[in-house]
C-alpha positions in Angstrom: 0.1 -0.1 -0.1 2.4 2.4 1.0 4.8 1.4 -2.1 1.4 2.4 -4.1 0.8 5.7 -2.6 4.7 6.5 -3.3 4.3 5.6 -6.7 1.4 7.7 -7.0 3.1 10.5 -4.9 6.3 10.1 -7.7 4.0 10.3 -10.5 2.7 14.0 -9.2 5.8 15.5 -8.2 7.4 14.5 -11.4 4.4 16.2 -13.2 4.7 19.2 -11.0 8.5 19.3 -11.4 8.5 19.2 -15.4 5.7 21.5 -15.8 7.6 24.1 -13.6 10.7 23.6 -15.4 9.0 23.3 -18.6 7.5 26.8 -18.3 11.2 28.3 -17.4 12.7 26.3 -20.2 10.1 27.6 -22.4 10.9 31.5 -21.8 14.8 30.5 -21.8 14.5 29.2 -25.4 11.8 32.1 -26.5 14.2 34.8 -25.5 17.1 32.9 -27.3 15.2 32.3 -30.3 14.3 36.0 -30.4 18.0 37.2 -30.4 18.8 34.3 -33.1 16.0 35.9 -35.5 17.2 39.5 -34.9 20.7 38.2 -35.3 19.5 36.1 -38.5 17.3 39.4 -40.2 19.6 42.3 -39.4 23.0 40.9 -39.3 23.1 37.9 -41.3 21.1 39.1 -44.1 21.8 36.9 -47.2 25.6 36.4 -46.3 25.0 32.8 -45.9 23.3 30.4 -48.0 21.7 28.5 -45.2 20.1 32.0 -44.1 16.5 31.3 -45.2 15.8 27.8 -43.5 17.7 29.2 -40.1 15.6 32.0 -40.3 12.3 30.0 -40.8 13.6 27.3 -38.3 14.0 29.9 -35.6 10.4 31.2 -36.6 9.5 27.5 -36.1 11.1 27.6 -32.5 9.4 30.9 -31.5 5.8 29.6 -32.3 6.2 26.3 -30.2 7.5 28.6 -27.7 4.4 30.9 -28.0 2.3 28.0 -28.1 3.2 26.7 -25.0 3.4 30.1 -23.0 -0.5 30.6 -24.0 -1.3 27.2 -22.7 0.5 28.5 -19.7 -1.6 31.4 -19.4 -4.8 29.1 -19.9 -3.8 27.0 -16.9 -4.0 23.9 -19.3 -2.1 20.8 -17.6 -1.8 18.0 -20.0 0.3 15.3 -18.7 2.2 14.3 -21.8 2.9 18.5 -22.5 6.4 18.3 -21.0 7.2 15.2 -23.1 5.8 16.9 -26.3 7.7 20.0 -25.9 11.3 18.6 -25.4 10.5 16.1 -28.0 9.7 18.9 -30.6 12.3 20.8 -29.5 15.0 18.2 -29.9 13.7 17.4 -33.2 14.0 21.1 -34.5 17.5 21.6 -33.2 18.1 18.1 -34.9 17.1 19.5 -38.1 18.8 22.7 -37.8 22.2 20.9 -36.8 22.1 18.8 -38.9 20.8 20.0 -41.8 23.3 23.2 -42.0 27.0 22.5 -42.2 27.9 26.3 -42.1 29.7 26.3 -38.9 31.4 22.6 -39.3 32.3 21.5 -36.1 30.2 23.8 -34.2 27.0 23.1 -35.3 26.8 19.5 -33.4 27.1 22.1 -30.3 23.8 23.4 -30.7 22.1 20.0 -30.8 24.1 18.8 -27.9 23.5 21.8 -25.7 20.0 21.4 -26.5 20.3 17.7 -25.3 21.9 18.4 -22.1 19.8 20.9 -21.3 16.5 18.7 -21.7 18.9 15.8 -19.6 19.1 18.2 -16.6 15.6 19.5 -16.6 13.5 16.6 -18.3 12.3 14.4 -15.2 10.9 10.8 -17.0 11.2 6.9 -17.2 14.4 5.5 -18.5 12.1 4.2 -21.5 11.0 7.7 -22.7 14.2 9.0 -22.2 16.1 6.5 -24.2 13.1 6.9 -27.0 13.6 10.7 -27.0 17.7 10.9 -27.4 17.7 8.0 -30.3 15.1 9.4 -32.2 16.1 12.7 -32.2 19.8 11.4 -32.4 18.8 9.2 -35.6 17.3 12.6 -37.4 20.5 14.7 -36.5 22.7 12.2 -37.8 20.6 11.2 -40.8 20.8 14.8 -41.8 24.5 15.5 -40.8 25.4 12.3 -43.4 23.1 14.1 -46.0 24.8 17.4 -46.0 28.3 16.7 -44.4 30.6 16.6 -47.5 33.9 16.0 -45.6 34.2 12.4 -44.5 36.7 13.5 -41.8 34.0 15.8 -40.6 31.2 13.3 -41.0 32.8 10.6 -39.2 34.1 13.5 -36.2 30.4 14.3 -35.8 28.9 10.7 -36.2 31.3 9.6 -33.2 30.8 12.9 -31.3 27.0 12.5 -32.1 26.7 8.7 -30.8 28.8 9.6 -27.6 27.2 12.7 -26.6 23.6 11.1 -27.2 24.9 8.1 -25.0 26.2 10.6 -22.3 22.8 12.6 -22.3 21.1 9.4 -21.6 23.3 8.5 -18.7 22.9 12.0 -17.4 19.2 12.0 -17.7 19.1 8.2 -16.1 21.2 9.7 -13.0 18.9 12.7 -12.4 16.2 10.8 -12.4 18.0 8.5 -10.0 18.6 11.4 -7.8 15.4 12.9 -8.1 13.4 9.7 -6.8 15.8 9.0 -4.0 15.0 13.1 -2.9 11.6 12.5 -3.5 11.5 9.2 -1.5 13.0 10.8 1.4 10.7 13.8 1.3 7.6 11.4 0.7 8.9 9.2 3.8 9.2 12.7 6.0 5.5 13.6 5.0 4.3 10.2 6.1 5.8 10.5 9.3 4.8 13.9 9.7 1.2 13.0 8.8 1.3 10.1 10.9 2.7 12.0 13.9 0.0 14.6 13.6 -3.2 12.3 13.1 -1.5 10.3 16.0 -1.0 13.6 18.2 -5.1 14.1 17.6 -5.9 10.6 18.7 -6.9 9.2 22.0 -4.8 6.1 22.5 -6.7 4.3 24.5 -9.7 4.3 22.6 -8.8 5.4 19.2 -11.3 8.3 19.3 -10.1 11.9 18.6 -8.8 13.6 21.6 -9.8 17.0 22.9 -7.2 18.9 20.7 -9.1 17.4 17.7 -12.5 18.4 18.9 -11.0 22.1 20.0 -10.1 22.1 16.1 -13.4 21.1 14.6 -15.1 24.1 17.2 -12.4 26.4 15.5 -13.3 25.4 11.9 -16.9 25.5 12.5 -16.4 29.3 13.9 -14.1 30.0 10.4 -16.9 28.2 8.3 -19.7 29.9 10.2 -23.0 30.7 8.1 -26.3 32.0 8.7 -28.0 28.5 8.4 -25.5 26.5 10.4 -27.0 24.1 13.0 -24.6 22.4 15.2 -25.2 20.5 18.8 -22.8 19.2 21.0 -23.0 16.2 23.7 -21.0 16.0 26.7 -20.9 12.5 28.0 -19.5 11.6 31.4 -19.5 8.1 33.3 -21.3 8.5 36.5 -19.4 7.0 39.3 -16.5 6.0 37.2 -13.9 6.1 40.2 -15.6 3.6 42.1 -14.8 1.3 39.0 -11.1 1.9 39.1 -11.1 1.7 42.8 -13.2 -1.7 43.2 -12.0 -3.4 39.7 -8.4 -1.7 39.1 -7.3 1.0 36.5 -7.5 -2.0 33.9 -10.6 -2.6 34.3 -11.6 0.9 33.7 -9.8 1.2 30.7 -11.7 -2.0 29.2 -14.7 0.6 30.3 -13.5 3.1 28.4 -12.9 1.1 25.4 -16.2 -0.7 25.0 -18.1 2.4 25.7 -16.0 4.3 22.7 -17.0 1.0 20.3 -20.6 1.8 21.6 -20.9 5.5 20.7 -19.4 4.6 17.5 -22.1 2.2 16.8 -24.7 4.5 17.9 -23.4 7.9 16.1 -23.6 8.6 12.7 -20.3 8.3 10.7 -20.3 12.0 9.9 -20.9 12.5 13.8 -17.2 13.9 15.7 -16.1 11.5 18.8 -14.0 12.3 21.0 -12.5 11.2 24.5 -11.9 14.8 26.1 -10.0 12.6 29.0 -10.6 10.5 31.9 -14.1 9.5 31.8 -15.6 12.6 29.6 -16.8 12.1 25.7 -17.8 14.7 23.3 -20.0 14.1 20.1 -20.3 17.2 17.6 -23.6 16.6 15.6 -23.5 18.4 12.2 -26.9 19.8 11.2 -28.7 18.4 14.0 -31.4 20.9 15.9 -32.0 21.1 19.5 -34.9 18.9 19.6 -33.1 15.9 17.6 -30.1 16.3 19.7 -32.0 15.8 22.6 -33.7 12.6 21.4 -30.0 11.3 20.3 -28.6 11.9 23.9 -31.2 10.1 25.3 -30.9 7.1 22.9 -27.4 7.0 23.8 -28.1 7.0 27.7 -30.6 4.7 27.6 -28.6 2.2 25.1 -25.3 2.8 27.5 -27.7 2.2 30.5 -29.1 -1.2 29.2 -25.7 -2.6 27.7 -23.5 -5.0 29.9 -19.9 -4.5 30.3 -17.4 -7.3 30.6 -14.2 -6.0 32.7 -12.7 -9.3 32.9 -13.9 -13.2 32.3 -15.7 -13.5 35.4 -17.1 -10.0 35.9 -20.3 -8.1 34.0 -21.0 -4.4 35.3 -23.3 -2.0 34.1 -22.8 1.9 34.0 -24.9 4.9 33.7 -23.9 8.2 31.9 -24.8 11.9 32.7 -25.4 14.4 29.5 -25.2 17.6 28.8 -26.4 19.2 25.3 -26.1 22.8 23.6 -27.0 23.6 20.2 -26.3 26.7 18.2 -28.1 28.6 17.5 -31.1 27.5 18.9 -29.8 27.6 23.2 -26.5 29.3 22.1 -26.1 32.2 20.1 -22.3 32.3 20.3 -20.5 29.5 18.9 -17.6 29.8 21.1 -19.8 29.3 24.2 -21.0 26.3 22.8 -18.3 23.6 24.6 -18.8 26.1 28.0 -22.7 25.8 27.6 -22.7 22.2 27.3 -20.5 21.7 30.0 -22.6 23.5 32.2 -25.4 21.6 31.4 -23.3 18.3 32.0 -22.5 19.8 35.7 -26.2 20.1 36.3 -27.3 16.8 35.5 -24.1 15.6 37.7 -25.3 17.5 40.6 -29.3 16.8 40.3 -28.9 12.8 40.1 -26.9 11.8 37.4 -28.1 9.2 34.6 -29.9 12.0 32.9 -29.9 14.6 29.7 -29.7 18.0 30.5 -30.3 20.9 27.9 -28.0 23.8 28.4 -30.2 27.0 29.1 
């Protein structure tokens, strides 16, 4: 399960990294292409026979960049977009480098520079890396073999082309491995942090939320407060719980707390937030439950607990009762920040007036 989660996390991180680098690299290529077009138009003119083809190839590079920058503005995120960009760019530079032999040895540098830019920037599977470099390398070498008439220069460029293509593949794979290592470390730290955060909001005895989590939910309600929001709180306290600990031991008391937690989970809805506040006190947060329904739910919980038998060990079965304080926003409380306080006051009243009852906050 963790391996599958990591693979999903890795794919998401690779996509994010590729898109972030794609936009930066697109800006870079756009500026370089613009400089080359200005140079071609104002300074090269018709001085070289390759001027028209070079000029139009640089224009094609600029059009490619503009298309991707427009996609950037529209915030379209297509998964294969970075691969497509680098593949087209590599092919354009392969054509430019292989088709023109005006700069002799220097022409291979253009292609290799783009190869290494892509090697450093593009994070992709080894299969895709090999495909991209071999496909564009074949285009470059085929055009070079067709245009380069000097056999010595041709052999030198072919050897350099093959050597640097393999080197570019090696660099790409190396960066991919390093990236995976960094991402796994990041994933592991985030997993540990998430687990620690979840554990810090759980009661370790019962597995329920603790009071800290419950208070967070109250604050969240306050932040998301709208006019029609209805929320109720039940504060539940086990009557004479100290007697259980004194008579049967703390281990038996813990068993009662665990069984009561399971009982509350069965009685309440999945959307209700149940927590153990500490000791023998529990809280239930009821979303979209008005005052009259909250009282019915509280009474049902009280009756269910009263009728239930609790096995504290193999030989002893006991029964317990609970007192419950109820407060509802906005029916009984007009300030959501006072909701817990009012429910606590109602619980105190229930304990002082005989226990084993439900009291509504006034």
